[in-house]
N, C-alpha and C positions, 0 to 999 in steps of 0.2 A: 583925437585928430593928431598927427603926426609934428612934432617941432621942427622938422629938418625938411628942406626940399626933396630930398631923395628919400623920405617918407618913413624914417627911424623915429623914435622917441627919444627925448632928452633924458640923458641918465639909464639908458637901455642897451643893449648891443647894438652897436653900427658897424661893426667890423669881426670878421673873424680871419686870422693870420696862421700862414703856415711858413715853416722854414723849409726851403727846397735846395735839393742838389743844383740845380739847373733852372732858371727861369723862364727860358727860352721851351724847355720840355714841360715843365708845369703848365706853362700858358697854353700850350698845344694840348695838355690832356684837358685843362680846364674848358677849353674852348671846343674842342670835339667830342668829346664824351658827356658832359656835363652842359653843355651849350652857355656857357656863364662867359661874359665878356661885352663888349672888347675890353682889354688890360690897357692900363697906361704905365709907361716906363719912366721909373728915375733910374738911369744907368749907374751911378755911385754916388750915396747917400751916407753920410755920417752925422746930420745934423749940425745945429747951432750949439756951441759949446758943450759938446757931450760928456756927459761923466755917467760910468759905470761902476759900480758898487764904488762909491767915494771918491773915485781916481778920474780924471781925464781919461777920455777914449778916444783910440786913433781907428776904430774898426770901420772899415767900408763895407757897405753892403749894395747890392742891386735889388731894387723894387719895383714890383708890377701890381697894379691895384685896379680890379674891375668890380663889377656886380653879378650878383645873381639873384634876380629879384630886387628887391630894397635891401639885401644884405651886401656890404662890401667885404671883396676876396684881397686880402693883400698876400703875395708870397714874395719872401725875401730869401735872396742867396747872399750866402757870406762869401767876400773877395778876398778874404786875408784870414790869417792864422791870428789875430790879434783878439785879447779878450773881449769877449760882449756877449749879451744876453743870448744871440743868435747862436754862439760856439756854443754856449753851455749847454744847448739843448742837442746839437751835432755830438756834440762829445759824450752826452749821458745816454742817448738813446738814436741818433740819428734823425734824418727829417722828419717832420711833421708837425703837428698843431702846436703853435709857441704862444698865440695869445688872443685875447678877446678885448675887442676896442670898446671903450666905454665913452661918450661924450661927457665933458665935465664943465660945467660952468664957473667953477672956484677950483682950480688945479690944488692950489696947496692945501687948501681946506679939505679937500678929498683925501690928498696925501697924507694929511694929518690922521684924519678919520680912519684911512685903512691900517696904516701904522698902528694905530691903536687896537686895531685888529688882529693884530698879529702879522700884518704883511710888511714886507722890507722893501725901500725905493730901490730897485736893482738897476734902472737905467733913466735917464733924462735928458732932454735935447731940445734944442728949439728947432720948430718947422716955419715953413714960410708964414702960415697963419698962426702961431702960437708956440706953445710947446706940448710934447707929450710925456709922461712917465709911465715906465713899466714898473708894476708893483708886483711882487712877488712873497708866496707864504709856502714856497718849496716843492720838493716834485711830487708831494703827495697831492697836490692839486691838479687838475687836468691842464691847467694854462696858467701863464700869467694874465693880468691884467693892464691892458694899455689905456691911461686916463688920456683923451684926446682933449686937449682945450678946445671947447666951444666958440667959434667966434663965426660972426659972417664970412669972411675969409674962407673958413673950414667948409660952411655949409654952401658957400658958392664953389669950390672947387669940387667936392662929394658930389654935388649935384648936377654939376656939368658930365660929369664921368656917367651918373646915372643915368641922365638923360640920353648919352648916345648910348647907351645899354637897351633902351626900350625900343622895340621894334628892330634891333640890331639883326644884320642878315648875315652874319657872319665872317665877313670880309675884312681884312685887314685888323687883325686879332690883337697885335701889339702894338701899339702906337706912343710916341714921344707925345707929351703934354706941352 
């Protein structure tokens, strides 16, 4: 039985995220070629009290989130050249797979556990319903892991997006939430 209203298990992958050159182009491809969507836009996000590799962050990104089945797809466009976990990928390899999102019931405990397993805390910021933390073990791993604080607000927000994807007719592929 899934732990979240959008059908994903607690502690399992709930999101696959990509850094893209342009959110509008990426949404067009995901909706037309893969029939995922609709996507919901956060036009300029930096997070609450963002910290990138131990220092305050000023990076701003544009994000679109949608669903392909029960998997949330996140598309992220860097809007500036400020140092960030997103710019790291762009500088190293260009656009592509960036992270897998995993729901965390104990963010600080999961950060400590992952640090003990060789991960570094690359980015941490507040979101509307809690916090997120990006854990990085280096470029030999396929992607970072984003710990997403599991909360009723996170579940309600993601579930509302998922519900709009069920039976979606392809109209209005990019929406503001």
